[in-house]
Backbone as a printed PyTorch tensor [residue, N CA C, xyz], in Angstrom:
tensor([[[-19.2500, -22.3520,  -8.5930],
         [-19.1670, -22.7320,  -7.0950],
         [-19.4610, -21.3760,  -6.2860]],

        [[-20.1300, -21.5030,  -5.3140],
         [-20.5400, -20.3260,  -4.4370],
         [-19.2760, -20.0090,  -3.6020]],

        [[-18.8550, -18.7310,  -3.6470],
         [-17.9200, -18.1720,  -2.7890],
         [-18.1950, -18.0740,  -1.3090]],

        [[-17.4100, -18.5360,  -0.4990],
         [-17.4990, -18.5670,   0.9880],
         [-17.5690, -17.1970,   1.5020]],

        [[-18.4370, -16.8960,   2.3930],
         [-18.5390, -15.5550,   3.0480],
         [-17.2630, -15.2920,   4.0190]],

        [[-16.5660, -16.3970,   4.3050],
         [-15.3970, -16.2380,   5.1780],
         [-14.1090, -16.2880,   4.3240]],

        [[-13.2160, -15.4830,   4.6440],
         [-11.9440, -15.6060,   3.9770],
         [-11.1170, -16.7860,   4.6320]],

        [[ -9.9550, -17.0600,   3.9680],
         [ -9.2810, -18.1910,   4.5090],
         [ -8.6020, -17.7990,   5.7450]],

        [[ -8.2580, -16.5080,   5.9220],
         [ -7.6300, -16.0260,   7.2110],
         [ -8.7350, -16.2470,   8.3820]],

        [[ -9.8580, -15.7410,   8.1360],
         [-11.0330, -15.9010,   9.0440],
         [-11.2360, -17.3440,   9.3760]],

        [[-11.1720, -18.2210,   8.5590],
         [-11.3510, -19.6570,   8.7070],
         [-10.2720, -20.0870,   9.5580]],

        [[ -9.0700, -19.7320,   9.3570],
         [ -8.0060, -20.1580,  10.3350],
         [ -8.2110, -19.7230,  11.6930]],

        [[ -8.5950, -18.4480,  11.8620],
         [ -8.8640, -17.8730,  13.1620],
         [-10.0460, -18.5050,  13.8940]],

        [[-11.1170, -18.9570,  13.1420],
         [-12.1480, -19.9230,  13.6990],
         [-11.6820, -21.1960,  14.2440]],

        [[-10.8360, -21.8420,  13.4770],
         [-10.2920, -23.0740,  13.7770],
         [ -9.4010, -22.9930,  15.0130]],

        [[ -8.5830, -21.7950,  15.0930],
         [ -7.6670, -21.6770,  16.2400],
         [ -8.5130, -21.4020,  17.5410]],

        [[ -9.7610, -20.7060,  17.3690],
         [-10.5710, -20.4590,  18.4490],
         [-11.0640, -21.7250,  19.0910]],

        [[-11.5780, -22.6020,  18.1880],
         [-12.1000, -23.8420,  18.6580],
         [-10.9920, -24.8120,  19.1500]],

        [[ -9.7590, -24.6700,  18.7280],
         [ -8.7520, -25.4990,  19.1760],
         [ -8.1970, -25.0520,  20.5600]],

        [[ -8.3340, -23.8300,  20.8790],
         [ -7.9140, -23.2130,  22.1000],
         [ -8.4950, -23.9350,  23.3150]],

        [[ -9.5980, -24.4990,  23.1950],
         [-10.3160, -25.2780,  24.2090],
         [-11.3400, -24.4250,  25.0940]],

        [[-11.2840, -23.1810,  24.9640],
         [-11.9820, -22.3470,  25.8940],
         [-13.6250, -22.5350,  25.5550]],

        [[-13.8760, -23.0650,  24.4100],
         [-15.4170, -23.3780,  24.1020],
         [-15.4290, -24.5360,  23.2710]],

        [[-16.5530, -25.1420,  23.1660],
         [-16.6860, -26.3860,  22.3580],
         [-16.8080, -26.0060,  20.9410]],

        [[-16.6770, -26.9600,  20.0590],
         [-16.8570, -26.7970,  18.5620],
         [-18.3410, -26.3190,  18.3040]],

        [[-19.3320, -26.8240,  19.0160],
         [-20.6600, -26.4390,  18.7690],
         [-21.0030, -24.9120,  18.9960]],

        [[-20.2020, -24.5280,  20.1860],
         [-20.4010, -23.1290,  20.6350],
         [-19.7220, -22.2810,  19.5080]],

        [[-18.5830, -22.5890,  18.9910],
         [-17.8570, -21.9070,  17.9510],
         [-18.7510, -21.7670,  16.8000]],

        [[-19.2230, -22.9590,  16.3500],
         [-19.9740, -22.9540,  15.0910],
         [-21.2800, -21.8910,  15.1610]],

        [[-21.8620, -22.1760,  16.3270],
         [-23.0360, -21.3430,  16.6410],
         [-22.7660, -19.8660,  16.6520]],

        [[-21.5740, -19.5170,  17.2070],
         [-21.2050, -18.1510,  17.2780],
         [-20.9400, -17.5040,  15.9150]],

        [[-20.3580, -18.3600,  15.0150],
         [-19.9280, -17.8570,  13.6720],
         [-20.9290, -18.1080,  12.6250]],

        [[-22.0570, -18.9160,  13.0550],
         [-23.1810, -19.1280,  11.8880],
         [-22.6780, -20.2780,  10.8870]],

        [[-22.0250, -21.3780,  11.3800],
         [-21.5410, -22.3130,  10.4230],
         [-21.9250, -23.7170,  11.0570]],

        [[-22.1920, -24.6870,  10.2290],
         [-22.4390, -25.9560,  10.6790],
         [-21.3130, -26.6720,  11.1550]],

        [[-21.3710, -27.7310,  11.8500],
         [-20.3510, -28.5680,  12.4070],
         [-19.6620, -29.2800,  11.2200]],

        [[-20.5120, -29.6120,  10.1620],
         [-19.9160, -30.3210,   8.9310],
         [-19.0110, -29.3330,   8.2330]],

        [[-19.4170, -28.0730,   8.0750],
         [-18.4850, -27.1670,   7.5720],
         [-17.2190, -26.9060,   8.4000]],

        [[-17.2690, -26.8970,   9.7170],
         [-16.2240, -26.7670,  10.5890],
         [-15.3550, -27.9920,  10.2130]],

        [[-15.6310, -29.2190,  10.2820],
         [-14.7870, -30.3990,  10.0530],
         [-14.1680, -30.4310,   8.7200]],

        [[-14.9690, -29.8310,   7.7020],
         [-14.3820, -29.7950,   6.2810],
         [-13.1480, -28.7710,   6.2990]],

        [[-13.4740, -27.5670,   6.9770],
         [-12.3620, -26.6410,   7.0680],
         [-11.1150, -27.2490,   7.8020]],

        [[-11.4290, -27.9440,   8.9340],
         [-10.4000, -28.4910,   9.7860],
         [ -9.5830, -29.4860,   8.8860]],

        [[-10.2070, -30.2430,   8.1220],
         [ -9.3950, -31.2650,   7.2150],
         [ -8.7660, -30.4320,   6.2230]],

        [[ -9.0890, -29.3240,   5.7280],
         [ -8.3120, -28.5980,   4.7210],
         [ -7.3060, -27.5530,   5.3470]],

        [[ -7.6350, -27.0480,   6.2950],
         [ -6.6720, -26.0600,   6.8490],
         [ -5.9180, -26.3950,   8.1760]],

        [[ -6.0260, -27.5760,   8.5590],
         [ -5.3860, -28.0960,   9.9400],
         [ -4.0110, -27.7610,   9.9860]],

        [[ -3.6250, -26.9670,  10.9440],
         [ -2.1460, -26.7370,  11.3100],
         [ -1.6210, -25.5790,  10.3220]],

        [[ -2.2950, -24.8840,   9.5780],
         [ -1.8500, -23.8630,   8.8040],
         [ -2.0830, -22.5690,   9.5200]],

        [[ -0.9560, -21.6970,   9.3180],
         [ -1.0080, -20.4250,   9.8900],
         [ -1.2800, -19.3940,   8.7310]],

        [[ -1.6790, -18.1440,   9.2380],
         [ -2.1590, -17.1160,   8.2920],
         [ -1.0400, -16.7420,   7.4170]],

        [[  0.1950, -16.7050,   7.9030],
         [  1.3470, -16.3090,   6.9910],
         [  1.5770, -17.4150,   5.9880]],

        [[  1.4830, -18.6720,   6.2910],
         [  1.5230, -19.7370,   5.3450],
         [  0.4550, -19.7830,   4.3130]],

        [[ -0.7360, -19.2680,   4.6210],
         [ -1.8960, -19.2550,   3.7020],
         [ -1.4440, -18.0120,   2.6640]],

        [[ -0.9260, -16.9260,   3.0930],
         [ -0.5440, -15.9710,   2.1840],
         [  0.5520, -16.3660,   1.2460]],

        [[  1.4890, -17.0890,   1.7670],
         [  2.5420, -17.5900,   0.9010],
         [  1.9930, -18.5060,  -0.1250]],

        [[  1.1620, -19.3940,   0.2770],
         [  0.4840, -20.4780,  -0.5660],
         [ -0.2460, -19.7850,  -1.7030]],

        [[ -0.9460, -18.6850,  -1.3660],
         [ -1.7370, -17.8810,  -2.3980],
         [ -0.8220, -17.2700,  -3.4040]],

        [[  0.3070, -16.7910,  -3.0260],
         [  1.2940, -16.2350,  -3.7750],
         [  1.9270, -17.1810,  -4.6780]],

        [[  2.1420, -18.3520,  -4.2180],
         [  2.6840, -19.5240,  -4.9930],
         [  1.7740, -20.0040,  -6.0750]],

        [[  0.4240, -20.0830,  -5.6340],
         [ -0.5810, -20.6070,  -6.6250],
         [ -0.7580, -19.4690,  -7.7370]],

        [[ -0.5530, -18.1920,  -7.4450],
         [ -0.8870, -17.1260,  -8.4590],
         [  0.2420, -17.2540,  -9.3280]],

        [[  1.6440, -17.5390,  -8.8110],
         [  2.7440, -17.4890,  -9.6730],
         [  2.6330, -18.7880, -10.6080]],

        [[  2.2240, -19.8900,  -9.9440],
         [  2.1360, -21.1610, -10.8520],
         [  1.2140, -20.9890, -11.8480]],

        [[ -0.0220, -20.3280, -11.6950],
         [ -1.0660, -20.0840, -12.8270],
         [ -0.4210, -19.2540, -13.7740]],

        [[  0.2940, -18.2220, -13.3880],
         [  0.9630, -17.3290, -14.4120],
         [  1.9480, -18.0690, -15.2460]],

        [[  2.8150, -18.8650, -14.7940],
         [  3.7590, -19.8190, -15.3180],
         [  2.9590, -20.7450, -16.1990]],

        [[  1.9040, -21.3350, -15.7560],
         [  1.2410, -22.2040, -16.6790],
         [  0.8040, -21.6530, -17.9900]],

        [[  0.1890, -20.3810, -17.8300],
         [ -0.2860, -19.6330, -18.9780],
         [  0.7950, -19.2040, -19.9500]],

        [[  1.8910, -19.0360, -19.4350],
         [  3.1060, -18.6350, -20.2100],
         [  3.5150, -19.8830, -20.9860]],

        [[  3.6530, -20.8920, -20.2340],
         [  4.0210, -22.1560, -20.9600],
         [  3.0730, -22.4940, -22.0860]],

        [[  1.7620, -22.3650, -21.8260],
         [  0.7580, -22.7870, -22.7980],
         [  0.9100, -21.7460, -23.9620]],

        [[  1.0840, -20.4890, -23.7320],
         [  1.2080, -19.4870, -24.8920],
         [  2.4490, -19.8020, -25.7820]],

        [[  3.5150, -20.1740, -25.0610],
         [  4.8270, -20.4300, -25.7690],
         [  4.6420, -21.8440, -26.6570]],

        [[  3.9480, -22.9160, -25.9660],
         [  3.7630, -24.0000, -26.7780],
         [  3.0360, -23.8650, -27.9870]],

        [[  1.9800, -22.9720, -27.8310],
         [  1.1270, -22.5820, -28.9360],
         [  1.9130, -21.8650, -30.0580]],

        [[  2.6380, -20.8760, -29.6310],
         [  3.5010, -20.2570, -30.7100],
         [  4.4980, -21.1920, -31.3650]],

        [[  4.9880, -22.1170, -30.5950],
         [  6.0420, -23.0540, -31.1500],
         [  5.3380, -23.9870, -32.0940]],

        [[  4.0000, -24.4700, -31.8330],
         [  3.3850, -25.2420, -32.7520],
         [  2.9540, -24.4970, -34.0440]],

        [[  2.6810, -23.2570, -33.9270],
         [  2.1960, -22.5480, -35.1640],
         [  3.4330, -22.4160, -36.0090]],

        [[  4.6470, -22.0580, -35.3380],
         [  5.9450, -21.9560, -36.0790],
         [  6.2670, -23.2630, -36.8360]],

        [[  6.1950, -24.2880, -36.0500],
         [  6.4060, -25.7140, -36.6910],
         [  5.5480, -25.9410, -37.9360]],

        [[  4.3460, -25.6460, -37.7840],
         [  3.2860, -25.7650, -38.8100],
         [  3.5860, -24.9820, -40.0910]],

        [[  4.0200, -23.6980, -39.8280],
         [  4.3860, -22.8220, -40.9040],
         [  5.6200, -23.2400, -41.5590]],

        [[  6.6710, -23.6390, -40.8150],
         [  7.9570, -24.1830, -41.4130],
         [  7.7690, -25.4820, -42.0750]],

        [[  6.8650, -26.2890, -41.7820],
         [  6.7200, -27.4700, -42.4600],
         [  6.0930, -27.4560, -43.8240]],

        [[  5.4900, -26.3990, -44.1240],
         [  4.7750, -26.3360, -45.5160],
         [  5.7120, -25.8700, -46.4990]],

        [[  5.4960, -26.3410, -47.7710],
         [  6.3950, -25.9990, -48.6820],
         [  5.7970, -24.7970, -49.4560]],

        [[  6.8360, -23.8870, -49.7650],
         [  6.2550, -22.5510, -50.3510],
         [  6.5310, -22.5980, -51.8800]]])
């Protein structure tokens, strides 16, 4: 998947700029070089999110991924130990 040239923080700032009402959505899109379809996709995904909330969400996602890897490794170790323990020597 292609990585966006805009960070999530920049996306939130663009959405807030359009929401402020000083310019239309089309003007904001033209200014930042995005399509209106992209704007509305971002709006659907990031509507009402602040930059601080985004940072906290990234931290939680990273911690969640770390915990998932830890559980997977421990489950694999447990399975190996059960397999070894079940064989008769």
